[in-house]
VOKOLVEX-288149 format. One line per field, with one value per residue (C-alpha): residue in three letters; y, z, x. Coordinates in Angstrom, 2 decimals. Example, Ala and Ser with C-alpha at 12.3 -4.5 7.8 and 13.67 -1.06 7.14 Angstrom:
# VOKOLVEX-288149
residu <- (ALA	SER)
py <- (-4.50	-1.06)
pz <- (7.80	7.14)
px <- (12.30	13.67)
***
This chain:
# VOKOLVEX-288149
residu <- (MET	ASN	ILE	LYS	LEU	VAL	CYS	SER	ASP	GLU	ASN	LYS	THR	ALA	ILE	LYS	LYS	LEU	LEU	ILE	ALA	SER	CYS	ILE	ASP	VAL	ASP	ASP	ALA	ALA	GLU	VAL	VAL	MET	VAL	GLU	GLU	GLY	LEU	GLU	HIS	CYS	VAL	GLU	SER	GLU	ILE	LYS	ILE	VAL	PHE	LYS	LYS	SER	ALA	PHE	PRO	ALA	LEU	ILE	SER	PHE	LEU	LYS	SER	SER	GLU	SER	PHE	LEU	SER	PRO	VAL	SER	ILE	ILE	THR	GLY	LYS	ILE	ASN	GLU	VAL	TYR	PHE	PRO	ILE	SER	ILE	GLU	ASN	ILE	VAL	TYR	ILE	ASN	ALA	ILE	ASN	ASN	GLU	VAL	PHE	ILE	HIS	ASP	THR	GLN	ARG	ASN	GLN	TYR	ALA	VAL	LYS	HIS	LYS	LEU	TYR	GLN	LEU	GLU	HIS	THR	MET	LEU	PRO	GLU	TYR	PHE	ILE	ARG	ILE	ASN	LYS	SER	GLU	ILE	VAL	ASN	ILE	LYS	ARG	ILE	GLN	THR	ILE	ALA	PRO	MET	PHE	LYS	GLY	LYS	LEU	ILE	LEU	TYR	MET	GLU	GLY	TYR	ARG	ASN	PRO	LEU	ASP	ILE	SER	ARG	ASN	ASN	THR	ARG	ALA	PHE	LYS	GLU	ARG	LEU	GLY	MET	LEU)
py <- (101.07	102.61	103.91	105.24	103.95	106.02	104.07	102.84	100.55	97.89	97.92	98.45	94.67	93.51	96.45	96.29	92.54	93.27	96.08	93.54	90.84	93.14	94.24	97.61	98.06	100.48	102.74	105.81	107.83	107.39	110.41	108.90	108.53	106.14	107.36	105.94	108.08	110.03	110.49	112.57	115.71	114.82	114.23	116.75	115.32	116.51	113.05	111.74	108.78	108.69	105.36	103.43	100.18	98.64	99.96	98.82	95.78	98.09	100.63	97.66	96.92	100.49	100.88	97.40	98.72	101.56	101.72	102.96	100.66	96.88	96.68	94.04	94.72	93.87	92.85	91.09	90.83	87.56	86.21	83.49	83.16	86.70	88.43	90.03	89.65	91.48	89.06	89.74	88.55	87.12	84.86	83.18	79.62	78.71	80.06	77.70	78.02	75.60	75.86	79.46	80.38	81.37	80.54	81.72	79.56	80.93	79.90	79.64	76.99	79.40	79.25	82.58	83.25	86.34	88.12	88.12	85.66	83.50	85.01	88.58	87.77	85.99	88.82	92.20	91.82	88.97	89.42	87.65	84.80	83.19	80.95	78.92	75.31	74.23	75.45	76.04	76.72	79.43	78.63	81.07	79.63	81.01	78.59	75.37	72.79	69.84	69.24	65.36	64.08	61.21	59.18	60.61	63.82	64.56	66.86	67.59	70.11	69.88	73.26	74.94	73.66	71.41	67.74	67.21	67.74	70.01	68.59	70.41	69.95	68.73	72.16	73.99	71.74	73.49	76.85	75.87	74.27	77.09	79.56	77.60	76.94	73.18	72.83)
pz <- (-161.33	-158.17	-158.52	-155.70	-156.24	-155.62	-156.17	-154.38	-151.41	-153.47	-156.36	-154.53	-153.68	-157.36	-158.92	-156.42	-157.41	-161.14	-160.58	-158.58	-160.89	-163.45	-161.77	-160.60	-156.86	-154.96	-153.16	-151.30	-151.56	-155.45	-157.82	-160.55	-159.18	-160.85	-159.92	-160.71	-162.73	-160.22	-157.59	-159.80	-157.91	-154.68	-155.86	-156.26	-158.25	-161.45	-163.02	-162.77	-164.79	-164.53	-165.42	-165.60	-163.98	-167.30	-168.98	-166.41	-168.67	-171.69	-169.24	-168.17	-171.73	-172.48	-169.50	-170.39	-174.09	-172.91	-174.06	-170.82	-168.70	-167.61	-170.23	-170.27	-167.63	-167.94	-164.28	-161.71	-158.11	-156.27	-153.18	-151.71	-148.01	-147.01	-149.38	-152.66	-156.07	-159.53	-162.01	-165.77	-167.65	-170.42	-167.76	-166.52	-167.68	-166.60	-163.76	-162.07	-159.16	-156.07	-153.30	-154.33	-154.26	-157.83	-158.41	-160.94	-162.13	-163.77	-165.92	-163.07	-161.53	-158.70	-157.61	-156.42	-154.73	-156.30	-155.19	-158.41	-159.53	-162.45	-164.68	-163.59	-165.11	-168.17	-169.12	-167.94	-167.34	-169.52	-173.12	-176.20	-175.97	-172.55	-173.11	-170.83	-171.00	-168.49	-165.51	-163.54	-165.59	-167.93	-170.04	-171.88	-175.36	-176.10	-173.42	-174.62	-175.36	-176.88	-177.51	-177.13	-178.62	-176.47	-176.74	-177.84	-179.15	-175.77	-175.64	-173.09	-172.79	-171.82	-170.69	-170.69	-167.51	-166.12	-166.13	-165.54	-168.24	-168.09	-169.65	-171.80	-171.23	-174.02	-173.56	-174.32	-176.87	-179.92	-178.90	-178.46	-181.63	-183.44	-181.64	-182.22	-186.10	-185.64	-187.40)
px <- (106.31	104.60	100.98	98.73	95.30	91.88	88.86	85.86	85.96	83.88	86.45	89.58	90.65	89.87	91.88	94.66	95.25	95.10	97.95	100.06	99.52	100.87	104.02	102.76	103.12	100.36	101.89	100.12	103.59	103.59	103.42	101.35	97.82	95.45	91.67	88.29	85.96	84.04	86.33	89.15	88.14	89.10	92.83	95.44	98.50	100.32	100.10	96.76	94.83	91.29	89.73	86.44	86.43	84.86	88.00	90.59	91.90	92.65	94.42	96.80	97.49	98.50	100.83	102.61	102.77	104.52	108.08	109.53	107.24	108.27	111.06	113.61	116.46	120.30	120.64	118.66	119.41	119.80	120.25	122.61	122.73	121.51	124.20	122.90	124.66	123.91	123.50	123.96	120.96	123.56	124.78	121.50	121.01	117.61	114.97	113.11	110.36	110.04	107.41	106.88	110.57	112.40	115.77	118.06	120.75	123.85	126.86	128.95	126.37	125.37	121.64	120.39	117.11	115.24	112.09	110.27	107.60	108.29	105.49	106.71	110.15	108.86	106.43	108.35	111.81	113.42	114.29	113.16	115.53	114.05	110.97	109.05	109.28	107.02	104.92	108.20	110.94	112.16	115.25	118.01	117.85	121.26	122.63	120.81	123.35	121.57	117.84	117.14	113.95	112.13	109.07	105.68	107.28	108.34	111.96	114.25	117.15	120.55	121.77	125.16	127.35	124.42	124.21	120.85	118.28	115.11	111.86	109.78	106.07	103.81	101.69	105.10	106.77	104.98	105.64	109.00	109.77	108.27	110.83	113.56	112.47	111.97	108.86)
***
């Protein structure tokens, strides 16, 4: 979603960062305008959202909960050697981040670079059958081949079509077990 932002200079940087972190692009050509209270008389637009700075977090929550906003997608575009490919969500085995780059690994063992950040994919684009297993990886639970227990309650995953296991961090183990009904 693109939004034109009109606000005071003192608030602009902070609000812009919040919008971008919430997967909302700030674009002066956008049809939807978010305008800080007190400045709304300066803006001509058919769709205008007037907000108080103090209510901004609630506004972001409202936008995210909207049915048509940030819903899971069926295809993500990835890139291999400057060539773009549509990737069906169903064919994604896991996603990982390495040095600020995000890669999708599919059932054919291809690795695609994507422009999205891991948190954007996790919170806005991926369906409920994807789960974060550590700081830098998200897996498709439909593509888990086996779950192997290790020492001190740690778990590792073997994914469909891949030899190397993926580690579930201690911070994510409980949520993972709950999600898969292992507790």
